[in-house]
C-alpha distance (Angstrom), angle and dihedral (degrees) to the residues before:
residue distance angle dihedral
M1 . . .
R2 3.80 . .
R3 3.68 91.2 .
T4 3.78 91.3 52.1
G5 3.74 92.4 48.4
F6 3.77 92.2 48.4
L7 3.85 90.2 47.7
L8 3.78 90.2 49.6
L9 3.79 89.8 48.8
L10 3.78 89.8 52.5
I11 3.76 92.4 48.5
M12 3.81 90.7 50.7
L13 3.76 91.0 47.8
A14 3.82 90.7 52.7
I15 3.78 93.4 46.5
S16 3.85 93.5 48.3
T17 3.85 89.4 45.7
G18 3.75 91.1 50.7
A19 3.87 91.8 46.2
A20 3.79 90.9 47.6
F21 3.73 91.9 51.0
R22 3.79 92.5 47.4
F23 3.82 90.1 50.6
Y24 3.84 88.4 50.2
L25 3.86 90.4 52.9
V26 3.82 92.1 47.0
A27 3.85 91.3 49.4
R28 3.72 92.3 45.8
E29 3.84 90.1 51.0
Q30 3.74 92.2 47.7
S31 3.81 90.5 47.2
L32 3.77 91.0 54.4
K33 3.88 92.4 47.6
L34 3.88 88.5 49.6
S35 3.80 90.2 49.6
E36 3.79 91.3 50.2
T37 3.82 91.4 46.4
N38 3.79 91.2 51.0
R39 3.86 89.9 49.0
R40 3.81 90.1 51.9
L41 3.85 91.1 47.5
D42 3.83 90.2 52.1
E43 3.80 89.2 50.6
L44 3.75 91.8 49.8
R45 3.87 91.9 47.7
H46 3.69 89.9 50.1
S47 3.77 92.5 48.6
A48 3.78 92.7 47.8
E49 3.84 91.0 48.8
T50 3.82 94.3 50.3
Q51 3.83 94.0 45.5
R52 3.81 98.2 50.1
I53 3.81 119.7 125.6
P54 3.82 104.6 -101.0
A55 3.74 116.8 -111.0
P56 3.78 124.7 -127.0
E57 3.87 115.6 -79.3
W58 3.79 92.6 -106.9
R59 3.85 94.0 -179.6
E60 3.82 90.7 54.5
I61 3.74 93.3 43.8
G62 3.83 89.8 47.9
K63 3.80 91.3 52.3
A64 3.91 91.9 47.9
L65 3.78 90.6 48.0
K66 3.71 95.8 39.0
S67 3.73 90.4 -128.8
D68 3.87 136.0 132.1
D69 3.79 86.2 -151.9
P70 3.86 107.3 47.4
E71 3.79 93.3 162.5
G72 3.78 91.2 51.3
A73 3.82 90.0 46.6
L74 3.84 91.6 52.9
R75 3.77 91.7 46.4
S76 3.77 92.3 50.2
S77 3.79 90.9 48.8
L78 3.78 93.3 51.4
L79 3.84 92.1 44.9
A80 3.84 88.4 57.8
R81 3.75 92.7 51.0
T82 3.91 101.0 82.9
D83 3.84 86.5 148.1
L84 3.87 88.0 75.9
I85 3.74 94.1 62.9
P86 3.82 108.7 98.5
W87 3.86 98.1 -160.1
E88 3.75 131.8 81.5
G89 3.81 117.3 -135.4
V90 3.79 120.0 -111.9
L91 3.77 132.7 -136.0
G92 3.79 91.6 15.5
G93 3.78 94.4 -49.4
R94 3.81 123.6 134.2
M95 3.80 118.9 -138.8
A96 3.78 111.8 -122.1
I97 3.73 144.6 141.1
P98 3.89 102.7 -95.0
G99 3.82 94.7 -139.0
P100 3.81 147.1 -42.8
E101 3.70 90.8 -72.6
S102 3.78 89.6 66.3
I103 3.81 92.8 65.2
W104 3.79 120.7 83.5
F105 3.82 127.0 -175.2
V106 3.74 106.4 -139.9
A107 3.81 103.6 174.4
P108 3.78 141.0 2.4
S109 3.83 93.3 -67.4
W110 3.80 107.4 6.3
A111 3.72 132.4 96.0
L112 3.77 132.8 -172.9
A113 3.83 120.2 -151.4
Y114 3.74 132.3 -168.2
V115 3.80 112.3 -139.6
E116 3.79 131.7 -168.6
D117 3.80 146.0 154.9
G118 3.83 97.2 -156.9
H119 3.82 92.8 -92.3
V120 3.91 107.1 47.3
A121 3.69 130.2 24.6
G122 3.82 143.9 -172.1
Y123 3.74 146.8 163.9
L124 3.81 127.3 -108.4
L125 3.81 125.9 -161.3
F126 3.78 117.2 -150.2
R127 3.67 136.8 -176.9
F128 3.78 117.1 -149.6
R129 3.73 130.6 -159.3
L130 3.80 129.7 -171.6
R131 3.80 116.6 -131.4
G132 3.76 102.5 -172.6
S133 3.86 101.7 -56.4
R134 3.72 91.7 -24.5
I135 3.84 121.6 102.2
E136 3.83 120.3 -143.7
W137 3.80 119.8 -162.2
T138 3.73 121.8 -157.9
P139 3.87 120.1 -171.6
V140 3.76 108.8 -134.0
D141 3.82 105.3 173.1
N142 3.75 141.6 -13.4
E143 3.72 138.1 -163.1
T144 3.83 129.0 -171.8
L145 3.87 121.7 -144.9
């Protein structure tokens, strides 16, 4: 009986040692896969950061416009230019950019604006240039929704 108990104990010890070793190997394999995935993720992040469309040079624009808020100055300037909107409003509406949050700067000298009259809407792509402290807006493309 003692022999059987001792033999059973040895078998259980061998099985648990084998199981522990197997779990160790699986955990090590998963750890290596996770490390590789993290490395790839870091590479993708770096690639995405280095290939972004450059933003406007806000410091230089601020100096030219003599403004502490050059982005706000550009937005205000574009909001005031309803003459650049190529569409007429319908059903008594007037086409306009709803507010400064509807203007996005998508490159060093490009802006995208959402325009609506409450019934129809669209997007306008503009190029802006600074002539001294004056802002020139040039419509480049438009698309109605």
